[in-house]
Structure formats: C-alpha cells, structure tokens
Backbone as CSV, one residue per row, in Angstrom:
resi,resn,N_x,N_y,N_z,CA_x,CA_y,CA_z,C_x,C_y,C_z
1,MET,17.306,62.555,25.827,16.442,61.704,25.025,16.315,60.305,25.619
2,ARG,17.424,59.835,26.224,17.383,58.496,26.802,16.368,58.405,27.929
3,ARG,16.155,59.527,28.610,15.200,59.518,29.709,13.765,59.277,29.221
4,LEU,13.515,59.492,27.934,12.162,59.315,27.404,11.891,57.868,26.992
5,ILE,12.944,57.083,26.870,12.754,55.718,26.371,11.857,54.910,27.313
6,PHE,12.148,54.967,28.601,11.375,54.167,29.553,9.907,54.590,29.596
7,PRO,9.566,55.888,29.763,8.142,56.247,29.790,7.423,55.947,28.478
8,VAL,8.141,56.073,27.333,7.509,55.745,26.054,7.186,54.254,25.979
9,LEU,8.172,53.433,26.352,7.942,51.985,26.323,6.861,51.571,27.319
10,LEU,6.902,52.182,28.501,5.886,51.864,29.509,4.499,52.268,29.032
11,GLY,4.400,53.431,28.417,3.107,53.898,27.918,2.572,53.007,26.818
12,LEU,3.439,52.647,25.868,3.009,51.781,24.768,2.612,50.398,25.269
13,ALA,3.436,49.825,26.139,3.158,48.476,26.637,1.847,48.431,27.421
14,GLY,1.684,49.388,28.328,0.462,49.408,29.127,-0.771,49.613,28.274
15,THR,-0.687,50.566,27.320,-1.838,50.837,26.455,-2.186,49.624,25.614
16,LEU,-1.180,48.960,25.066,-1.426,47.786,24.225,-2.040,46.640,25.036
17,VAL,-1.526,46.413,26.249,-2.054,45.338,27.080,-3.513,45.604,27.437
18,LEU,-3.819,46.819,27.873,-5.186,47.150,28.268,-6.136,47.114,27.068
19,ALA,-5.682,47.626,25.917,-6.521,47.590,24.717,-6.746,46.158,24.250
20,SER,-5.731,45.302,24.393,-5.897,43.904,23.988,-6.912,43.198,24.879
21,LEU,-6.958,43.560,26.156,-7.978,42.993,27.040,-9.375,43.439,26.613
22,GLY,-9.486,44.685,26.161,-10.763,45.159,25.634,-11.177,44.392,24.385
23,MET,-10.221,44.146,23.485,-10.515,43.374,22.274,-10.918,41.945,22.635
24,TRP,-10.252,41.371,23.634,-10.603,40.018,24.061,-12.035,39.953,24.567
25,GLN,-12.451,40.977,25.309,-13.828,41.014,25.792,-14.813,41.155,24.627
26,MET,-14.453,41.889,23.593,-15.320,41.998,22.421,-15.455,40.638,21.733
27,GLN,-14.363,39.892,21.665,-14.425,38.551,21.086,-15.296,37.635,21.947
28,ARG,-15.154,37.760,23.264,-15.983,36.971,24.166,-17.463,37.335,24.009
29,MET,-17.740,38.605,23.777,-19.123,39.034,23.580,-19.717,38.364,22.340
30,ALA,-18.955,38.337,21.239,-19.437,37.697,20.015,-19.656,36.202,20.241
31,TRP,-18.726,35.581,20.978,-18.862,34.155,21.291,-20.117,33.902,22.123
32,LYS,-20.353,34.747,23.141,-21.515,34.572,24.020,-22.802,34.808,23.245
33,GLU,-22.826,35.804,22.374,-24.022,36.069,21.580,-24.353,34.876,20.680
34,GLY,-23.320,34.231,20.142,-23.541,33.046,19.323,-24.158,31.914,20.127
35,ILE,-23.642,31.709,21.333,-24.179,30.660,22.203,-25.635,30.951,22.558
36,LEU,-25.936,32.197,22.914,-27.304,32.559,23.279,-28.253,32.402,22.102
37,ALA,-27.785,32.741,20.892,-28.615,32.582,19.703,-28.913,31.106,19.450
38,ASP,-27.899,30.252,19.624,-28.106,28.809,19.457,-29.090,28.272,20.500
39,MET,-28.943,28.737,21.739,-29.856,28.294,22.788,-31.276,28.723,22.487
40,GLN,-31.447,29.980,22.041,-32.781,30.487,21.755,-33.420,29.701,20.613
41,ALA,-32.626,29.383,19.604,-33.147,28.598,18.489,-33.552,27.203,18.951
42,ARG,-32.737,26.589,19.806,-33.044,25.248,20.320,-34.309,25.266,21.159
43,ILE,-34.480,26.298,21.954,-35.668,26.404,22.794,-36.935,26.401,21.958
44,HIS,-36.901,27.076,20.802,-38.100,27.240,19.987,-38.129,26.319,18.768
45,ASP,-37.273,25.301,18.767,-37.339,24.293,17.701,-38.687,23.582,17.722
46,ALA,-39.027,22.923,16.599,-40.233,22.095,16.566,-40.106,20.996,17.615
47,PRO,-41.141,20.781,18.427,-41.038,19.806,19.512,-40.934,18.374,19.004
48,VAL,-40.214,17.550,19.760,-40.041,16.131,19.453,-40.547,15.323,20.643
49,SER,-40.559,14.005,20.480,-40.958,13.137,21.585,-39.873,13.134,22.669
50,LEU,-40.275,12.824,23.870,-39.334,12.760,24.989,-38.318,11.657,24.739
51,PRO,-37.028,11.954,24.782,-36.016,10.904,24.603,-36.139,9.817,25.664
52,GLU,-35.666,8.630,25.313,-35.761,7.489,26.227,-34.939,7.736,27.486
53,SER,-33.741,8.242,27.325,-32.865,8.505,28.476,-32.219,9.882,28.298
54,PRO,-32.956,10.936,28.567,-32.415,12.281,28.336,-31.243,12.586,29.262
55,THR,-30.278,13.344,28.737,-29.123,13.768,29.527,-28.934,15.268,29.356
56,GLN,-28.319,15.879,30.339,-28.100,17.321,30.297,-27.184,17.712,29.152
57,ASP,-26.132,16.949,28.920,-25.167,17.296,27.881,-25.809,17.326,26.491
58,GLN,-26.698,16.394,26.214,-27.279,16.287,24.879,-28.638,16.963,24.750
59,ASP,-29.385,17.052,25.841,-30.797,17.430,25.727,-31.188,18.688,26.493
60,GLN,-30.228,19.434,27.006,-30.556,20.699,27.674,-31.308,21.614,26.703
61,PHE,-32.483,22.095,27.117,-33.351,22.997,26.354,-34.042,22.315,25.164
62,LEU,-33.945,21.005,25.053,-34.615,20.320,23.949,-36.107,20.593,24.002
63,SER,-36.688,20.946,22.857,-38.117,21.208,22.760,-38.864,19.878,22.637
64,VAL,-39.814,19.646,23.543,-40.476,18.345,23.663,-41.984,18.534,23.763
65,GLN,-42.723,17.585,23.190,-44.183,17.547,23.357,-44.575,16.215,23.970
66,VAL,-45.405,16.270,25.010,-45.894,15.057,25.671,-47.381,15.207,25.958
67,SER,-48.060,14.086,26.016,-49.461,14.045,26.436,-49.575,13.061,27.587
68,GLY,-50.451,13.372,28.530,-50.600,12.500,29.670,-51.499,13.107,30.720
69,THR,-51.199,12.782,31.979,-52.065,13.177,33.081,-51.239,13.697,34.254
70,TYR,-51.642,14.837,34.776,-51.045,15.310,36.026,-51.528,14.428,37.169
71,LEU,-50.596,14.010,38.001,-50.945,13.253,39.190,-51.108,14.212,40.365
72,SER,-51.692,13.729,41.430,-51.928,14.597,42.581,-50.611,14.911,43.291
73,GLY,-50.591,16.068,43.909,-49.403,16.501,44.644,-48.507,17.360,43.790
74,ASP,-47.933,18.373,44.382,-46.947,19.203,43.686,-46.052,19.871,44.713
75,LEU,-44.982,20.483,44.226,-44.000,21.126,45.093,-43.847,22.582,44.686
76,PRO,-44.251,23.536,45.534,-44.039,24.948,45.230,-42.578,25.336,45.462
77,VAL,-42.017,26.080,44.529,-40.622,26.522,44.621,-40.601,28.050,44.622
78,LEU,-40.101,28.636,45.685,-40.030,30.088,45.781,-39.078,30.627,44.727
79,ALA,-39.539,31.594,43.943,-38.729,32.181,42.877,-39.130,33.641,42.731
80,SER,-38.617,34.277,41.696,-38.957,35.678,41.463,-38.873,35.977,39.976
81,ASN,-39.541,37.044,39.604,-39.532,37.536,38.236,-39.470,39.051,38.303
82,ARG,-38.633,39.664,37.451,-38.443,41.118,37.561,-39.717,41.892,37.274
83,ASP,-40.647,41.312,36.518,-41.900,42.003,36.212,-42.982,41.714,37.235
84,VAL,-42.911,40.555,37.881,-43.974,40.123,38.791,-43.549,40.239,40.248
85,GLY,-42.288,39.965,40.533,-41.810,39.938,41.907,-41.772,38.515,42.419
86,ALA,-42.029,38.345,43.711,-41.990,37.005,44.313,-43.140,36.160,43.789
87,LEU,-42.853,34.889,43.569,-43.851,33.957,43.047,-43.443,32.544,43.419
88,PHE,-44.286,31.594,43.072,-43.988,30.193,43.336,-44.128,29.392,42.054
89,ARG,-43.030,28.738,41.658,-43.108,27.767,40.571,-43.813,26.515,41.103
90,ILE,-44.610,25.899,40.261,-45.326,24.689,40.653,-44.747,23.510,39.885
91,VAL,-44.054,22.629,40.599,-43.467,21.428,39.997,-44.331,20.242,40.388
92,ALA,-44.842,19.531,39.375,-45.808,18.472,39.624,-45.409,17.187,38.906
93,PRO,-45.897,16.035,39.396,-45.652,14.780,38.685,-46.611,14.655,37.496
94,PHE,-46.093,14.153,36.383,-46.897,14.038,35.164,-46.639,12.665,34.557
95,GLN,-47.713,11.894,34.420,-47.586,10.555,33.832,-47.901,10.627,32.345
96,ILE,-46.885,10.299,31.537,-47.045,10.333,30.087,-47.853,9.119,29.650
97,ASP,-48.467,9.222,28.472,-49.313,8.148,27.966,-48.589,6.809,27.868
98,ASN,-47.260,6.845,27.711,-46.512,5.582,27.606,-46.160,4.994,28.972
99,GLY,-46.616,5.643,30.050,-46.420,5.108,31.389,-45.300,5.749,32.175
100,ARG,-44.397,6.474,31.535,-43.320,7.150,32.264,-43.891,8.326,33.061
101,THR,-43.259,8.598,34.185,-43.676,9.729,35.007,-42.495,10.662,35.202
102,ILE,-42.686,11.939,34.850,-41.622,12.929,34.916,-42.069,14.116,35.765
103,LEU,-41.136,14.995,36.026,-41.446,16.260,36.688,-41.836,17.293,35.633
104,VAL,-42.831,18.091,35.941,-43.229,19.180,35.047,-43.306,20.478,35.835
105,ASP,-42.595,21.477,35.366,-42.713,22.833,35.904,-43.894,23.478,35.184
106,ARG,-45.050,23.493,35.846,-46.294,23.934,35.203,-46.317,25.438,34.944
107,GLY,-45.561,26.187,35.719,-45.601,27.643,35.640,-45.609,28.204,37.050
108,TYR,-46.134,29.407,37.205,-46.100,30.026,38.526,-47.472,30.504,38.969
109,VAL,-47.588,30.632,40.284,-48.744,31.283,40.901,-48.214,32.331,41.866
110,LEU,-49.006,33.330,42.130,-48.644,34.333,43.125,-48.953,33.811,44.518
111,ASP,-48.391,34.471,45.509,-48.501,34.004,46.890,-49.958,33.839,47.314
112,GLU,-50.826,34.760,46.891,-52.220,34.695,47.345,-52.994,33.528,46.717
113,LEU,-52.416,32.922,45.669,-53.081,31.783,45.031,-52.444,30.449,45.401
114,LEU,-51.409,30.482,46.229,-50.645,29.267,46.498,-51.484,28.199,47.181
115,ASP,-52.389,28.575,48.082,-53.157,27.591,48.849,-54.385,27.084,48.111
116,ARG,-54.683,27.629,46.957,-55.829,27.130,46.208,-55.503,25.780,45.574
117,PRO,-56.485,24.894,45.487,-56.215,23.577,44.884,-55.881,23.705,43.400
118,ARG,-54.925,22.877,42.988,-54.543,22.847,41.572,-54.933,21.482,41.030
119,PRO,-56.001,21.432,40.244,-56.544,20.141,39.838,-55.586,19.352,38.967
120,ALA,-55.552,18.036,39.192,-54.839,17.142,38.290,-55.748,16.873,37.097
121,GLY,-55.185,16.277,36.055,-55.997,15.988,34.886,-55.160,15.828,33.642
122,ASP,-55.833,15.532,32.542,-55.144,15.308,31.275,-54.670,16.621,30.668
123,ALA,-53.567,16.549,29.942,-53.036,17.737,29.275,-52.045,17.319,28.199
124,THR,-51.931,18.166,27.209,-50.862,18.059,26.213,-49.945,19.246,26.422
125,LEU,-48.668,18.958,26.566,-47.700,19.991,26.931,-46.622,20.109,25.874
126,ILE,-46.202,21.347,25.633,-45.001,21.632,24.850,-44.087,22.449,25.747
127,GLY,-42.850,22.006,25.855,-41.916,22.721,26.718,-40.496,22.305,26.429
128,ASN,-39.641,22.575,27.379,-38.207,22.317,27.193,-37.647,21.535,28.370
129,LEU,-36.820,20.558,28.053,-36.103,19.853,29.110,-35.090,20.813,29.725
130,HIS,-34.962,20.719,31.041,-34.084,21.676,31.716,-33.469,21.034,32.949
131,TRP,-32.198,21.336,33.134,-31.466,20.947,34.341,-30.997,22.239,35.002
132,PRO,-31.848,22.886,35.781,-31.489,24.197,36.355,-30.339,24.095,37.338
133,ASP,-29.500,25.117,37.325,-28.368,25.206,38.249,-28.708,26.268,39.294
134,GLU,-29.456,25.881,40.305,-29.991,26.836,41.271,-29.510,26.580,42.695
135,ILE,-28.684,25.580,42.883,-28.300,25.196,44.242,-26.853,25.582,44.498
136,ASN,-26.623,26.285,45.593,-25.263,26.592,46.036,-25.196,26.443,47.553
137,SER,-24.079,26.836,48.115,-23.871,26.623,49.551,-24.834,27.420,50.422
138,SER,-25.436,28.467,49.883,-26.346,29.291,50.681,-27.821,28.943,50.459
139,THR,-28.113,27.962,49.614,-29.503,27.592,49.360,-30.069,26.830,50.558
140,PRO,-31.170,27.314,51.140,-31.746,26.604,52.296,-32.321,25.248,51.882
141,ASP,-32.369,24.343,52.826,-33.067,23.079,52.596,-34.562,23.345,52.465
142,PRO,-35.280,22.452,51.793,-36.740,22.643,51.688,-37.389,22.737,53.067
143,ASP,-38.390,23.600,53.172,-39.184,23.698,54.393,-40.319,22.688,54.254
144,LEU,-40.071,21.475,54.691,-41.040,20.402,54.486,-42.317,20.629,55.287
145,LYS,-42.207,21.307,56.415,-43.404,21.583,57.208,-44.338,22.533,56.468
146,ALA,-43.764,23.557,55.845,-44.573,24.501,55.071,-44.802,24.022,53.650
147,GLY,-44.035,23.009,53.229,-44.190,22.483,51.874,-43.609,23.394,50.815
148,ILE,-42.547,24.132,51.148,-41.957,25.091,50.212,-40.498,24.724,49.943
149,TRP,-40.126,24.765,48.675,-38.753,24.520,48.264,-38.141,25.845,47.826
150,PHE,-36.803,25.906,47.848,-36.108,27.144,47.525,-35.232,27.019,46.281
151,ALA,-35.284,25.868,45.644,-34.571,25.644,44.391,-35.162,24.398,43.748
152,ARG,-35.006,24.300,42.441,-35.480,23.109,41.741,-34.378,22.053,41.769
153,ASP,-34.390,21.286,42.833,-33.436,20.202,43.039,-34.027,18.952,42.394
154,ILE,-33.635,18.664,41.159,-34.305,17.631,40.373,-34.237,16.251,41.039
155,PRO,-33.055,15.760,41.456,-33.034,14.436,42.088,-33.908,14.358,43.347
156,ALA,-33.830,15.388,44.190,-34.603,15.368,45.433,-36.101,15.457,45.151
157,MET,-36.480,16.294,44.189,-37.903,16.420,43.853,-38.433,15.129,43.228
158,ALA,-37.623,14.512,42.376,-38.042,13.256,41.759,-38.264,12.186,42.831
159,LYS,-37.387,12.156,43.812,-37.537,11.190,44.900,-38.788,11.485,45.719
160,ALA,-39.042,12.772,45.972,-40.203,13.155,46.777,-41.520,12.842,46.079
161,LEU,-41.549,12.975,44.757,-42.796,12.780,44.004,-42.868,11.425,43.308
162,GLY,-41.802,10.630,43.396,-41.818,9.307,42.788,-41.775,9.328,41.278
163,THR,-40.947,10.195,40.706,-40.829,10.301,39.251,-39.390,10.027,38.832
164,GLU,-39.169,9.946,37.524,-37.798,9.906,37.049,-37.218,11.318,37.112
165,PRO,-35.901,11.454,37.248,-35.289,12.784,37.418,-35.174,13.556,36.100
166,THR,-36.319,13.837,35.509,-36.389,14.587,34.251,-37.392,15.707,34.430
167,LEU,-36.984,16.934,34.105,-37.860,18.094,34.274,-38.212,18.694,32.925
168,LEU,-39.511,18.859,32.691,-40.005,19.569,31.512,-40.604,20.887,31.968
169,VAL,-40.108,21.998,31.438,-40.635,23.319,31.777,-41.649,23.701,30.704
170,VAL,-42.884,23.902,31.106,-43.984,24.123,30.158,-43.838,25.458,29.439
171,ARG,-44.019,25.404,28.124,-44.099,26.616,27.309,-45.526,26.835,26.801
172,GLU,-46.175,25.757,26.404,-47.570,25.800,25.959,-48.300,24.617,26.570
173,THR,-49.579,24.817,26.890,-50.361,23.757,27.497,-51.795,23.807,26.999
174,SER,-52.420,22.631,26.968,-53.830,22.564,26.584,-54.740,22.874,27.761
175,GLU,-54.185,23.030,28.937,-54.992,23.337,30.118,-55.655,24.704,29.990
176,THR,-56.744,24.833,30.693,-57.435,26.133,30.735,-57.377,26.738,32.133
177,ASN,-56.519,26.209,32.979,-56.354,26.727,34.341,-55.548,28.022,34.279
178,ILE,-56.243,29.135,34.322,-55.561,30.420,34.141,-54.840,30.886,35.412
179,GLU,-54.992,30.155,36.515,-54.312,30.553,37.756,-52.843,30.150,37.749
180,ILE,-52.448,29.264,36.839,-51.047,28.894,36.690,-50.550,29.472,35.375
181,THR,-49.586,30.357,35.447,-49.044,31.025,34.262,-47.734,30.369,33.861
182,PRO,-47.627,29.878,32.625,-46.354,29.266,32.214,-45.178,30.213,32.429
183,PHE,-44.072,29.651,32.875,-42.842,30.405,33.135,-41.740,29.709,32.339
184,PRO,-41.757,29.881,31.007,-40.897,29.057,30.148,-39.415,29.392,30.271
185,VAL,-38.612,28.458,29.789,-37.169,28.655,29.721,-36.869,29.746,28.707
186,ASP,-35.958,30.646,29.042,-35.459,31.615,28.066,-34.029,31.981,28.426
187,THR,-33.434,32.841,27.629,-32.028,33.202,27.844,-31.873,34.556,28.533
188,ALA,-32.998,35.157,28.950,-32.927,36.513,29.507,-32.112,36.568,30.790
189,ALA,-32.128,35.473,31.557,-31.421,35.485,32.846,-29.939,35.169,32.717
190,ILE,-29.485,34.838,31.513,-28.074,34.505,31.320,-27.301,35.796,31.053
191,PRO,-26.361,36.158,31.902,-25.681,37.445,31.729,-24.749,37.463,30.526
192,ASN,-24.691,38.632,29.884,-23.722,38.856,28.805,-23.201,40.281,28.971
193,ASN,-22.234,40.426,29.889,-21.731,41.748,30.266,-20.399,42.091,29.602
194,HIS,-20.043,41.341,28.558,-18.714,41.515,27.975,-18.531,42.897,27.335
195,PHE,-19.611,43.486,26.824,-19.461,44.816,26.216,-19.076,45.854,27.270
196,SER,-19.730,45.798,28.428,-19.382,46.766,29.484,-17.957,46.529,29.982
197,TYR,-17.538,45.255,30.042,-16.162,44.973,30.440,-15.185,45.530,29.401
198,ALA,-15.534,45.381,28.115,-14.671,45.893,27.050,-14.544,47.416,27.148
199,VAL,-15.659,48.104,27.397,-15.623,49.563,27.540,-14.707,49.960,28.690
200,GLN,-14.765,49.214,29.780,-13.904,49.520,30.924,-12.424,49.373,30.553
201,TRP,-12.075,48.266,29.883,-10.677,48.061,29.519,-10.192,49.117,28.520
202,PHE,-11.044,49.462,27.547,-10.663,50.511,26.609,-10.523,51.851,27.328
203,GLY,-11.370,52.081,28.322,-11.242,53.298,29.123,-9.946,53.330,29.895
204,PHE,-9.571,52.189,30.498,-8.291,52.109,31.200,-7.129,52.369,30.241
205,ALA,-7.244,51.821,29.012,-6.183,52.031,28.019,-6.055,53.508,27.674
206,LEU,-7.191,54.189,27.525,-7.161,55.616,27.200,-6.539,56.420,28.343
207,VAL,-6.930,56.097,29.567,-6.368,56.806,30.722,-4.861,56.562,30.815
208,TRP,-4.452,55.315,30.605,-3.029,54.988,30.654,-2.250,55.760,29.594
209,ALA,-2.823,55.812,28.375,-2.156,56.531,27.291,-2.042,58.020,27.614
210,CYS,-3.112,58.601,28.158,-3.089,60.029,28.492,-2.077,60.320,29.610
211,MET,-2.044,59.466,30.616,-1.088,59.672,31.703,0.351,59.501,31.203
212,SER,0.541,58.565,30.279,1.885,58.365,29.719,2.308,59.581,28.901
213,LEU,1.394,60.129,28.121,1.707,61.323,27.337,2.022,62.503,28.242
214,LEU,1.258,62.602,29.341,1.518,63.687,30.285,2.913,63.530,30.897
215,LEU,3.261,62.281,31.255,4.578,62.036,31.825,5.682,62.369,30.825
216,ILE,5.498,61.975,29.567,6.496,62.266,28.527,6.599,63.772,28.300
217,TRP,5.474,64.457,28.287,5.475,65.919,28.083,6.216,66.609,29.224
218,ARG,5.953,66.193,30.462,6.630,66.810,31.601,8.135,66.513,31.579
219,GLN,8.487,65.290,31.154,9.909,64.933,31.056,10.592,65.752,29.982
220,THR,9.859,65.977,28.863,10.422,66.790,27.788,10.629,68.213,28.242
221,ARG,9.654,68.784,28.920,9.789,70.158,29.435,10.959,70.252,30.412
222,LYS,11.100,69.214,31.232,12.185,69.220,32.190,13.549,69.197,31.478
223,ASN,13.616,68.361,30.419,14.863,68.303,29.661,15.175,69.626,28.974
224,GLU,14.118,70.265,28.445,14.323,71.540,27.781,14.801,72.607,28.751
225,GLY,14.241,72.512,29.967,14.655,73.486,30.967,16.097,73.286,31.400
C-alpha cells in the first residue's frame, strides 16, 4: 500500500496544478472580455470635441468630432485587411476650424487607386483618437523615394506633415470621395485566445489524471501478483 502513496500524490498534485492553470485562463478570458467590451463601448460613445492636450493614457479610442479642412499632401501606409488583402491607409494633415492641425487616418485605398489624386477640402469627421502600436525591431524605415510608410509612426508622421502628434482615425465623414473607404478602429485585431489555452490546460490535466490512474492500476496489479 505504501508504494501507492507516491503515485497517488503525484497524480493529484499534477492534476490540480494543471486544472488550476486552466481555471486561471478562464478568469483571464473573462477579464479580457470585460476590457474589450469597455473598449468597444468607448469607441462608439457619443463624440466629443478634441481635447486640448490629448494623451494615450486618458484618451485612447476617445470618440471625437471635428470640422475643418484637409491640407495637401498625405502619407500612404502599407497595411492589410483579412477581407480585402493588401491596401494603403491614407494619413493626411487636417486643419481644424480652431486652427489646430492634426493627423487624420482617412481610410484606405487599394493599390490600383494609390496614384490617383486625393482632393483636399472641407469635411466634418467623426472618429477615434488612436496611438497605434505598430513599430518593432523588424519594421522597415519609410521608403521616402516611393513615398510609402510601413507603420503609423505618429511622431515621425507629424514631423513630416507639420502637424501636432495626434491621430484621429475616421469612422464617419461628410466627404463623398468613395475611393477612400474608412478603416475605423475596432477590437477585432486584439487577440483573446484564453479559452483555447484553458482547453489545452484542462486537456493536460485529463491526460495527467489518466496516466496517473494507469500507473496506480499497474502498481496495484503488481502488488496483487
């Protein structure tokens, strides 16, 4: 009987540890779902005026409405969409009626429309403030000769276009330029894989429990023999 103590304890300990990791992932899933729900609600809140000094900590995804004029010049940013494929985001300077000039992500165009002129002009925009996290060690520098960027680098783009380092991603616009399709902020690209992780840990716990039972059964048969 003493020979069974170790495999029983090992089986129980391993199963409990693995199952607890599965439960932890379920708790993380609920936490992540809450965060995503809050973000989605913030994205679609009633729009407010642009804050005087917006910050990422306080104003990420803030719903904002501005009126003003697109200035000449823009920066195409290579991006992709799972439904469309490769595309170019169009980031342009926008002068608000109060005189401030900010960056506006107008939306996207496909490659075949990239060289067509995009007229400047007056517009009323509803969108969300955003500080995208798109730059890492493998992100190429902008191809200034081709005029193509590979990430929305807000400080660098603001310097290039002479604006303040504030980006508004358009959700609705009064423009009738159908060649630029709004590419609004959403939570679809934010991963929430905690359920699959939980299933894996619970699966490991089940396998551990079954192997422990098999070991105990074989030890019992051996003792009986």
